[in-house]
N, CA, C and O atoms as a GROMACS GRO file, in nm:
protein
  336
    1MET      N    1  -2.046   0.819   0.194
    1MET     CA    2  -2.074   0.689   0.225
    1MET      C    3  -1.981   0.638   0.344
    1MET      O    4  -1.877   0.689   0.303
    2LYS      N    5  -1.961   0.603   0.407
    2LYS     CA    6  -1.850   0.527   0.498
    2LYS      C    7  -1.794   0.391   0.407
    2LYS      O    8  -1.875   0.317   0.351
    3LYS      N    9  -1.697   0.375   0.402
    3LYS     CA   10  -1.613   0.257   0.360
    3LYS      C   11  -1.568   0.205   0.506
    3LYS      O   12  -1.540   0.268   0.608
    4GLY      N   13  -1.571   0.045   0.476
    4GLY     CA   14  -1.507  -0.015   0.542
    4GLY      C   15  -1.382  -0.023   0.557
    4GLY      O   16  -1.318   0.019   0.460
    5GLY      N   17  -1.311  -0.069   0.662
    5GLY     CA   18  -1.123  -0.054   0.707
    5GLY      C   19  -1.068   0.052   0.733
    5GLY      O   20  -1.144   0.149   0.742
    6ASP      N   21  -0.929   0.074   0.754
    6ASP     CA   22  -0.874   0.158   0.797
    6ASP      C   23  -0.881   0.299   0.711
    6ASP      O   24  -0.879   0.273   0.591
    7GLN      N   25  -0.887   0.430   0.736
    7GLN     CA   26  -0.899   0.508   0.634
    7GLN      C   27  -0.761   0.625   0.674
    7GLN      O   28  -0.754   0.682   0.783
    8TYR      N   29  -0.680   0.640   0.584
    8TYR     CA   30  -0.579   0.699   0.588
    8TYR      C   31  -0.543   0.835   0.476
    8TYR      O   32  -0.571   0.824   0.356
    9HIS      N   33  -0.499   0.920   0.514
    9HIS     CA   34  -0.439   1.050   0.421
    9HIS      C   35  -0.339   1.104   0.470
    9HIS      O   36  -0.319   1.104   0.591
   10VAL      N   37  -0.237   1.173   0.361
   10VAL     CA   38  -0.080   1.196   0.410
   10VAL      C   39  -0.114   1.365   0.323
   10VAL      O   40  -0.169   1.377   0.214
   11HIS      N   41  -0.060   1.478   0.411
   11HIS     CA   42  -0.002   1.576   0.395
   11HIS      C   43   0.135   1.602   0.350
   11HIS      O   44   0.233   1.586   0.422
   12ILE      N   45   0.138   1.629   0.271
   12ILE     CA   46   0.306   1.633   0.252
   12ILE      C   47   0.341   1.814   0.262
   12ILE      O   48   0.292   1.889   0.177
   13VAL      N   49   0.425   1.864   0.366
   13VAL     CA   50   0.441   2.012   0.356
   13VAL      C   51   0.619   2.035   0.332
   13VAL      O   52   0.709   1.980   0.396
   14VAL      N   53   0.635   2.141   0.209
   14VAL     CA   54   0.773   2.153   0.216
   14VAL      C   55   0.778   2.270   0.158
   14VAL      O   56   0.716   2.318   0.062
   15SER      N   57   0.881   2.320   0.246
   15SER     CA   58   0.939   2.460   0.213
   15SER      C   59   0.947   2.533   0.129
   15SER      O   60   1.068   2.514   0.138
   16ARG      N   61   0.936   2.620   0.032
   16ARG     CA   62   0.968   2.672  -0.084
   16ARG      C   63   1.122   2.682  -0.103
   16ARG      O   64   1.198   2.641  -0.191
   17TYR      N   65   1.143   2.760   0.031
   17TYR     CA   66   1.320   2.771   0.021
   17TYR      C   67   1.398   2.671   0.056
   17TYR      O   68   1.365   2.590   0.142
   18ASP      N   69   1.497   2.669  -0.002
   18ASP     CA   70   1.573   2.553   0.074
   18ASP      C   71   1.642   2.580   0.201
   18ASP      O   72   1.666   2.693   0.244
   19ASN      N   73   1.669   2.477   0.254
   19ASN     CA   74   1.764   2.555   0.434
   19ASN      C   75   1.921   2.493   0.401
   19ASN      O   76   2.007   2.496   0.490
   20THR      N   77   1.951   2.432   0.252
   20THR     CA   78   2.074   2.357   0.286
   20THR      C   79   2.171   2.480   0.301
   20THR      O   80   2.151   2.596   0.266
   21PRO      N   81   2.272   2.430   0.357
   21PRO     CA   82   2.408   2.536   0.376
   21PRO      C   83   2.495   2.543   0.300
   21PRO      O   84   2.561   2.643   0.328
   22ASP      N   85   2.551   2.472   0.180
   22ASP     CA   86   2.599   2.473   0.072
   22ASP      C   87   2.528   2.557  -0.049
   22ASP      O   88   2.453   2.490  -0.121
   23LYS      N   89   2.543   2.704  -0.083
   23LYS     CA   90   2.474   2.770  -0.171
   23LYS      C   91   2.446   2.693  -0.275
   23LYS      O   92   2.341   2.709  -0.338
   24ARG      N   93   2.563   2.570  -0.319
   24ARG     CA   94   2.561   2.517  -0.492
   24ARG      C   95   2.461   2.433  -0.495
   24ARG      O   96   2.454   2.367  -0.598
   25HIS      N   97   2.353   2.405  -0.387
   25HIS     CA   98   2.237   2.307  -0.380
   25HIS      C   99   2.123   2.350  -0.331
   25HIS      O  100   2.027   2.277  -0.305
   26LYS      N  101   2.129   2.479  -0.315
   26LYS     CA  102   2.012   2.566  -0.298
   26LYS      C  103   1.946   2.561  -0.409
   26LYS      O  104   1.976   2.558  -0.529
   27MET      N  105   1.806   2.560  -0.322
   27MET     CA  106   1.653   2.575  -0.423
   27MET      C  107   1.560   2.658  -0.379
   27MET      O  108   1.567   2.701  -0.264
   28SER      N  109   1.458   2.693  -0.463
   28SER     CA  110   1.346   2.742  -0.421
   28SER      C  111   1.231   2.676  -0.536
   28SER      O  112   1.222   2.670  -0.658
   29LEU      N  113   1.152   2.632  -0.420
   29LEU     CA  114   1.050   2.526  -0.512
   29LEU      C  115   0.930   2.588  -0.527
   29LEU      O  116   0.882   2.654  -0.436
   30SER      N  117   0.869   2.572  -0.646
   30SER     CA  118   0.735   2.695  -0.620
   30SER      C  119   0.657   2.572  -0.730
   30SER      O  120   0.668   2.576  -0.852
   31PRO      N  121   0.591   2.485  -0.668
   31PRO     CA  122   0.477   2.418  -0.726
   31PRO      C  123   0.380   2.445  -0.880
   31PRO      O  124   0.333   2.372  -0.968
   32LEU      N  125   0.385   2.560  -0.858
   32LEU     CA  126   0.286   2.627  -0.955
   32LEU      C  127   0.368   2.680  -1.093
   32LEU      O  128   0.303   2.711  -1.193
   33SER      N  129   0.519   2.688  -1.092
   33SER     CA  130   0.571   2.742  -1.218
   33SER      C  131   0.612   2.644  -1.274
   33SER      O  132   0.639   2.535  -1.223
   34ASN      N  133   0.620   2.682  -1.401
   34ASN     CA  134   0.616   2.581  -1.532
   34ASN      C  135   0.742   2.571  -1.583
   34ASN      O  136   0.764   2.494  -1.677
   35LYS      N  137   0.874   2.674  -1.511
   35LYS     CA  138   0.984   2.666  -1.519
   35LYS      C  139   1.054   2.525  -1.468
   35LYS      O  140   1.089   2.532  -1.350
   36LYS      N  141   1.079   2.419  -1.522
   36LYS     CA  142   1.166   2.355  -1.517
   36LYS      C  143   1.361   2.380  -1.488
   36LYS      O  144   1.410   2.308  -1.401
   37GLN      N  145   1.422   2.444  -1.536
   37GLN     CA  146   1.554   2.436  -1.489
   37GLN      C  147   1.567   2.568  -1.547
   37GLN      O  148   1.495   2.617  -1.634
   38GLY      N  149   1.695   2.634  -1.474
   38GLY     CA  150   1.739   2.761  -1.509
   38GLY      C  151   1.809   2.834  -1.343
   38GLY      O  152   1.811   2.762  -1.244
   39ASN      N  153   1.841   2.927  -1.339
   39ASN     CA  154   1.885   3.000  -1.202
   39ASN      C  155   1.875   3.150  -1.216
   39ASN      O  156   1.894   3.229  -1.308
   40GLN      N  157   1.844   3.158  -1.106
   40GLN     CA  158   1.759   3.347  -1.029
   40GLN      C  159   1.890   3.404  -1.059
   40GLN      O  160   1.978   3.347  -1.123
   41ALA      N  161   1.897   3.515  -1.012
   41ALA     CA  162   1.958   3.671  -1.076
   41ALA      C  163   2.142   3.603  -0.986
   41ALA      O  164   2.256   3.627  -1.026
   42ASP      N  165   2.105   3.530  -0.877
   42ASP     CA  166   2.265   3.512  -0.801
   42ASP      C  167   2.313   3.396  -0.888
   42ASP      O  168   2.434   3.374  -0.885
   43ASN      N  169   2.251   3.335  -0.951
   43ASN     CA  170   2.351   3.202  -1.010
   43ASN      C  171   2.356   3.082  -0.926
   43ASN      O  172   2.396   2.973  -0.965
   44LEU      N  173   2.314   3.108  -0.811
   44LEU     CA  174   2.356   2.983  -0.692
   44LEU      C  175   2.236   2.915  -0.690
   44LEU      O  176   2.237   2.794  -0.672
   45ARG      N  177   2.129   2.978  -0.707
   45ARG     CA  178   1.983   2.876  -0.680
   45ARG      C  179   1.957   2.771  -0.781
   45ARG      O  180   2.042   2.806  -0.863
   46LYS      N  181   1.920   2.703  -0.816
   46LYS     CA  182   1.835   2.628  -0.898
   46LYS      C  183   1.690   2.649  -0.867
   46LYS      O  184   1.656   2.672  -0.751
   47GLU      N  185   1.599   2.642  -0.967
   47GLU     CA  186   1.471   2.704  -0.996
   47GLU      C  187   1.391   2.584  -1.020
   47GLU      O  188   1.470   2.509  -1.078
   48GLY      N  189   1.296   2.531  -1.009
   48GLY     CA  190   1.154   2.506  -1.066
   48GLY      C  191   1.151   2.352  -0.984
   48GLY      O  192   1.228   2.312  -0.897
   49PHE      N  193   1.028   2.282  -1.048
   49PHE     CA  194   0.959   2.188  -0.938
   49PHE      C  195   0.888   2.089  -1.020
   49PHE      O  196   0.783   2.143  -1.057
   50ASP      N  197   0.898   1.931  -1.082
   50ASP     CA  198   0.875   1.899  -1.187
   50ASP      C  199   0.748   1.796  -1.072
   50ASP      O  200   0.786   1.695  -1.012
   51ARG      N  201   0.642   1.835  -1.065
   51ARG     CA  202   0.487   1.816  -1.044
   51ARG      C  203   0.480   1.624  -1.041
   51ARG      O  204   0.451   1.554  -0.944
   52ASP      N  205   0.524   1.570  -1.206
   52ASP     CA  206   0.492   1.512  -1.221
   52ASP      C  207   0.588   1.442  -1.185
   52ASP      O  208   0.558   1.363  -1.096
   53ASN      N  209   0.686   1.438  -1.217
   53ASN     CA  210   0.816   1.342  -1.130
   53ASN      C  211   0.810   1.314  -1.002
   53ASN      O  212   0.820   1.197  -0.966
   54PHE      N  213   0.792   1.411  -0.914
   54PHE     CA  214   0.758   1.376  -0.776
   54PHE      C  215   0.656   1.313  -0.751
   54PHE      O  216   0.676   1.236  -0.657
   55PHE      N  217   0.500   1.306  -0.813
   55PHE     CA  218   0.394   1.230  -0.760
   55PHE      C  219   0.436   1.083  -0.841
   55PHE      O  220   0.391   0.984  -0.783
   56SER      N  221   0.500   1.059  -0.946
   56SER     CA  222   0.540   0.928  -0.931
   56SER      C  223   0.615   0.881  -0.879
   56SER      O  224   0.574   0.785  -0.814
   57LYS      N  225   0.759   0.910  -0.870
   57LYS     CA  226   0.840   0.869  -0.791
   57LYS      C  227   0.794   0.814  -0.611
   57LYS      O  228   0.839   0.718  -0.548
   58LEU      N  229   0.683   0.926  -0.564
   58LEU     CA  230   0.606   0.919  -0.471
   58LEU      C  231   0.540   0.801  -0.478
   58LEU      O  232   0.576   0.721  -0.392
   59GLU      N  233   0.438   0.757  -0.568
   59GLU     CA  234   0.350   0.659  -0.572
   59GLU      C  235   0.394   0.545  -0.593
   59GLU      O  236   0.336   0.452  -0.537
   60ASN      N  237   0.519   0.515  -0.685
   60ASN     CA  238   0.610   0.441  -0.670
   60ASN      C  239   0.674   0.370  -0.523
   60ASN      O  240   0.683   0.257  -0.476
   61ARG      N  241   0.705   0.489  -0.490
   61ARG     CA  242   0.796   0.443  -0.338
   61ARG      C  243   0.685   0.353  -0.262
   61ARG      O  244   0.690   0.231  -0.242
   62PHE      N  245   0.590   0.440  -0.228
   62PHE     CA  246   0.483   0.377  -0.179
   62PHE      C  247   0.447   0.262  -0.207
   62PHE      O  248   0.461   0.195  -0.105
   63ASP      N  249   0.394   0.174  -0.324
   63ASP     CA  250   0.375   0.058  -0.336
   63ASP      C  251   0.473   0.006  -0.321
   63ASP      O  252   0.465  -0.073  -0.227
   64GLU      N  253   0.560   0.008  -0.364
   64GLU     CA  254   0.725  -0.083  -0.295
   64GLU      C  255   0.678  -0.094  -0.137
   64GLU      O  256   0.633  -0.198  -0.090
   65LYS      N  257   0.690  -0.008  -0.084
   65LYS     CA  258   0.730   0.040   0.048
   65LYS      C  259   0.608  -0.107   0.127
   65LYS      O  260   0.614  -0.201   0.206
   66TYR      N  261   0.536  -0.055   0.060
   66TYR     CA  262   0.400  -0.105   0.167
   66TYR      C  263   0.324  -0.238   0.098
   66TYR      O  264   0.212  -0.274   0.134
   67ASN      N  265   0.414  -0.318  -0.027
   67ASN     CA  266   0.394  -0.423  -0.130
   67ASN      C  267   0.193  -0.366  -0.166
   67ASN      O  268   0.101  -0.446  -0.151
   68PHE      N  269   0.173  -0.242  -0.204
   68PHE     CA  270   0.073  -0.221  -0.256
   68PHE      C  271   0.042  -0.254  -0.374
   68PHE      O  272   0.105  -0.175  -0.443
   69GLU      N  273  -0.028  -0.336  -0.454
   69GLU     CA  274  -0.078  -0.347  -0.586
   69GLU      C  275  -0.210  -0.245  -0.604
   69GLU      O  276  -0.323  -0.253  -0.558
   70ARG      N  277  -0.163  -0.173  -0.668
   70ARG     CA  278  -0.245  -0.040  -0.716
   70ARG      C  279  -0.321  -0.071  -0.879
   70ARG      O  280  -0.272  -0.078  -0.992
   71GLU      N  281  -0.441  -0.084  -0.836
   71GLU     CA  282  -0.525  -0.075  -0.997
   71GLU      C  283  -0.475   0.020  -1.087
   71GLU      O  284  -0.434   0.124  -1.037
   72ASN      N  285  -0.469   0.005  -1.224
   72ASN     CA  286  -0.427   0.106  -1.281
   72ASN      C  287  -0.530   0.230  -1.291
   72ASN      O  288  -0.491   0.339  -1.334
   73TYR      N  289  -0.641   0.212  -1.257
   73TYR     CA  290  -0.713   0.321  -1.265
   73TYR      C  291  -0.712   0.409  -1.127
   73TYR      O  292  -0.758   0.520  -1.153
   74ARG      N  293  -0.683   0.400  -1.019
   74ARG     CA  294  -0.605   0.436  -0.927
   74ARG      C  295  -0.459   0.529  -0.957
   74ARG      O  296  -0.410   0.600  -0.870
   75SER      N  297  -0.420   0.519  -1.052
   75SER     CA  298  -0.262   0.561  -1.054
   75SER      C  299  -0.250   0.704  -1.090
   75SER      O  300  -0.342   0.748  -1.158
   76TYR      N  301  -0.162   0.778  -1.061
   76TYR     CA  302  -0.123   0.866  -1.098
   76TYR      C  303  -0.169   0.910  -1.266
   76TYR      O  304  -0.242   0.994  -1.318
   77ASP      N  305  -0.070   0.792  -1.314
   77ASP     CA  306  -0.073   0.867  -1.486
   77ASP      C  307  -0.223   0.820  -1.530
   77ASP      O  308  -0.283   0.861  -1.630
   78HIS      N  309  -0.268   0.729  -1.440
   78HIS     CA  310  -0.443   0.740  -1.489
   78HIS      C  311  -0.532   0.820  -1.486
   78HIS      O  312  -0.623   0.828  -1.568
   79PHE      N  313  -0.506   0.916  -1.352
   79PHE     CA  314  -0.540   1.026  -1.311
   79PHE      C  315  -0.508   1.108  -1.416
   79PHE      O  316  -0.598   1.169  -1.474
   80LYS      N  317  -0.366   1.123  -1.457
   80LYS     CA  318  -0.307   1.278  -1.570
   80LYS      C  319  -0.395   1.239  -1.698
   80LYS      O  320  -0.428   1.314  -1.790
   81SER      N  321  -0.421   1.117  -1.685
   81SER     CA  322  -0.428   1.078  -1.897
   81SER      C  323  -0.602   1.138  -1.900
   81SER      O  324  -0.654   1.173  -2.006
   82LYS      N  325  -0.670   1.142  -1.777
   82LYS     CA  326  -0.791   1.241  -1.791
   82LYS      C  327  -0.809   1.351  -1.774
   82LYS      O  328  -0.909   1.393  -1.832
   83ILE      N  329  -0.724   1.463  -1.687
   83ILE     CA  330  -0.737   1.546  -1.702
   83ILE      C  331  -0.712   1.633  -1.850
   83ILE      O  332  -0.781   1.731  -1.878
   84VAL      N  333  -0.621   1.590  -1.922
   84VAL     CA  334  -0.591   1.609  -2.054
   84VAL      C  335  -0.672   1.632  -2.153
   84VAL      O  336  -0.628   1.647  -2.267
   0.00000   0.00000   0.00000
């Protein structure tokens, strides 16, 4: 069904491995990993990815930047509550 108005969507591409030159800040991101804290074998890279935190912050920043008044049933928290 065709909707009225402009229709947009966004793709976010993030490299799994950080390209930071300072080894203290290097990270390995895996969105499918359940591990949120810890170090890899070299003790210099942090690991983990908090998907809930990412989506919540992204949604809030978007709403603030574009003065978007999101209805509760369209929020990430509402979506997440229906899955659990």
